[in-house]
Phi, psi and omega in degrees: 000328182301319181293325181293321180291326179297315179300313181301319180298326180293321181286334183275340185296140177239127182263124183269353180283155187244163174073235184293330176299320177298312183293330178282327179293322183299316174299322177298316176300314176303312177298319179298317178295319179297320180290320174298316178295319177301316178298317179300313182298315180297321177298313178297320177302311183293324178292324177296320178298315179295317178296319174300321178295316179300318184292319179296315180299314178297321176297320181292318182290319174300312175303318178297314180296319176295319177298320178292323174296312178298322180297334182276349177260146175282076184305311183302318178293320176300308181303314179297315179296316179299317180298311179296315179298318182297316180296320175297315179296315179298327179286333189244001187292333183281356181285344178083018178288112181290328179298315180299314184295323177294315179293324180291322179292319176298320181293316179299320176298317177298315179301311179301322180298330178265004174083023182245154182206138177272145173262105179233066189269063178289131178068018177258156177300146177295134179229114187297343175276324182272336189233152170237113181286120179253351178197160179231140172231161181244098175242109186294341182273001179243148179299151177294140175076017180265151176286118181269322187211143171257116179277319175219123181295145175271179188217129173246139173236121183049046173081000182250136182284118175260340173205122177287157179282139172271122190230158168261131185245147181271133173235105183295145175302144177302328183276356183273000000 
């Protein structure tokens, strides 16, 4: 804040001398302002470097903590069970079984609490990061490039895709 007051003071100073004294004072004021601005830029650059360093350090620590937490969980078994249960649920959800719906919602809540999420993007646009196209069908009554069926659900852990979903994608016929 001291530098800002110095800059303001330079602008507020009034030189009462006339003529040649005024013309000599202006270059000194400008040099002083340039030096003050140079100091401010250096200070901002150093602060930016410190913030970048802190961000990197915290990111590394967070990644290590998440990795340690993931390593303590049987991730492969959780993924396999979640995939099978999701496919079972998708196949039987239209039956109106309230017990199945309740168990599914509880399971989804448990996954979210652990930072996990299934990728079940039925009728969503195909996204090459979230989906892996394992088959193509041509249904003229569906939009082009939409996911028609999830063959194997994908998996996200803490927002990162650990396995994309295997899906069937619609490719509309050329004459439609």
